[in-house]
C-alpha positions in Angstrom: 20.6 9.8 -1.5 21.2 7.2 -4.3 23.1 5.0 -1.9 20.3 5.2 0.6 17.7 4.3 -2.0 19.8 1.4 -3.2 20.0 0.1 0.4 16.2 0.4 0.7 15.6 -1.3 -2.6 17.9 -4.2 -1.5 16.1 -4.5 1.8 12.8 -4.7 -0.1 14.1 -7.5 -2.4 15.5 -9.3 0.7 12.0 -9.1 2.2 10.7 -11.2 -0.7 9.0 -8.6 -3.0 8.7 -9.7 -6.6 9.3 -6.2 -8.0 10.9 -3.1 -6.4 11.1 0.3 -8.0 11.9 3.8 -6.9 8.7 5.7 -6.6 8.2 8.6 -9.0 7.1 11.2 -6.4 5.4 13.3 -9.1 2.9 10.4 -9.5 1.5 11.0 -6.0 -1.7 12.7 -7.2 -4.5 12.2 -4.7 -7.8 11.9 -6.4 -11.1 12.4 -4.5 -12.8 10.0 -6.9 -10.7 7.1 -5.7 -11.9 7.7 -2.2 -15.4 7.9 -3.5 -15.0 4.3 -4.7 -14.3 3.4 -1.0 -17.5 5.1 0.0 -19.4 2.5 -2.1 -18.2 0.0 0.5 -17.8 -2.9 -1.9 -15.2 -4.5 0.4 -17.3 -4.0 3.6 -14.5 -2.1 5.4 -15.8 1.5 5.0 -16.3 2.9 8.5 -15.3 -0.5 9.9 -11.5 -0.3 9.8 -9.4 2.6 11.2 -7.2 2.5 8.1 -10.1 3.1 5.8 -12.3 6.0 5.0 -13.8 8.0 6.6 -11.1 7.4 9.4 -8.0 7.9 7.3 -6.8 11.3 5.9 -8.6 12.8 2.9 -6.8 13.1 -0.4 -6.4 16.9 0.0 -4.8 16.3 3.4 -2.5 13.6 2.0 -1.4 15.9 -0.8 -0.1 18.4 1.8 1.3 15.6 4.0 3.5 14.0 1.3 5.4 17.3 0.7 7.5 16.4 3.8 8.9 13.3 2.1 11.7 13.3 -0.4 11.8 9.8 -1.9 9.8 6.6 -1.9 9.8 3.0 -3.0 7.2 0.9 -4.7 7.0 -2.8 -3.8 5.0 -5.5 -5.4 4.2 -9.2 -4.8 3.1 -11.1 -7.9 1.9 -14.6 -8.4 0.0 -16.7 -10.9 -3.6 -17.5 -10.2 -4.8 -21.1 -10.9 -7.9 -19.7 -12.7 -9.3 -16.2 -13.3 -11.0 -14.6 -10.3 -9.5 -17.2 -8.0 -10.6 -15.4 -4.8 -8.9 -17.9 -2.4 -5.6 -17.5 -4.2 -6.0 -13.7 -4.2 -6.6 -13.7 -0.4 -3.5 -15.9 0.1 -1.5 -13.5 -2.0 -2.9 -10.5 -0.1 -1.9 -12.1 3.2 1.6 -12.9 2.0 2.1 -9.4 0.5 0.7 -7.6 3.6 2.8 -9.7 6.0 5.9 -8.8 4.0 4.9 -5.2 3.8 4.2 -4.8 7.5 7.6 -6.3 8.4 9.4 -4.2 5.8 7.7 -1.0 6.9 8.4 -1.8 10.6 12.1 -2.4 9.7 12.3 0.8 7.7 10.6 2.8 10.5 13.3 1.5 12.9 16.1 2.7 10.5 14.6 5.9 9.0 12.1 7.1 11.6 9.1 9.0 10.3 8.3 7.0 7.1 4.8 6.9 5.5 3.8 3.4 4.5 0.8 3.0 2.2 -0.4 -0.6 1.8 -2.7 -2.8 -0.2 -6.2 -3.0 1.1 -7.3 -2.5 4.7 -4.9 -2.7 7.6 -4.7 -6.2 8.9 -2.3 -5.8 11.7 -5.0 -6.9 14.2 -7.1 -10.0 13.7 -10.2 -7.9 14.2 -10.2 -4.1 14.0 -11.7 -2.2 16.9 -13.4 0.4 14.6 -15.8 2.0 15.2 -16.3 1.0 18.9 -12.9 1.5 20.4 -9.7 3.3 19.5 -7.1 1.7 17.3 -4.8 -0.6 19.2 -1.8 0.2 17.1 -2.1 3.7 15.6 1.7 3.9 15.3 1.7 0.8 13.1 -1.6 1.3 11.2 -1.3 1.2 7.4 -3.9 2.7 5.1 -4.2 1.6 1.5 -2.9 3.7 -1.4 -6.5 3.8 -2.8 -7.9 4.9 0.6 -5.7 8.0 0.4 -6.8 8.7 -3.1 -4.1 7.3 -5.4 -4.8 5.5 -8.6 -2.3 2.6 -8.3 -2.1 2.0 -12.0 -1.0 5.7 -12.5 1.7 5.4 -9.8 3.0 2.1 -11.1 3.1 3.3 -14.7 5.0 6.5 -13.8 7.4 4.5 -11.7 8.1 1.8 -14.4 6.3 -1.0 -12.6 3.9 -3.4 -14.4 0.5 -3.4 -12.7 -2.0 -4.7 -15.3 -3.8 -8.0 -14.7 -4.2 -10.1 -17.8 -6.7 -12.9 -17.7 -4.6 -14.9 -20.3 -1.5 -15.1 -18.1 -3.4 -14.8 -14.7 -0.6 -12.9 -13.1 -1.9 -10.9 -10.1 0.1 -8.2 -8.4 -0.4 -6.3 -5.2 1.4 -3.0 -4.7 2.4 -0.9 -1.7 4.8 2.0 -1.2 6.8 3.6 1.5 7.8 7.3 1.6 10.9 8.5 3.3 11.9 11.9 4.7 
């Protein structure tokens, strides 16, 4: 198991992630209140992306689902913003992180089979999501956000030894995703 985890961690580093940590599986506590934040639709994706609520599994369903996984990995992409709340730089960082994560998850799926990837923000595999009018074009590749499932990312990072806090004085921004393995 340790050798396999070391190989996965190395593959994540090779994929370009800034930080890679074994995921503390005990930190996977799915909170309904996190999903309630999604329902406020501040990002505009609620009910407009197949990976977002209400289309993705509820926190109670995820709590049952993750019992089938024995280990996981947490990956992060960090970069310095030019100025605080630099939305353009955050979007560029999100695109870089998600591209890395989708390729990494696809690679891990090819090696380990039934993995469970949980990303950062809404799924962006397609240029435009077909939700709610048509079925998802890629249900086998779709990635929901850790928050959409009900996870507090800060809790998961802290338990796994990964820095997640954003500090305005150093303007380092980090995006986090994880993959669970059987």
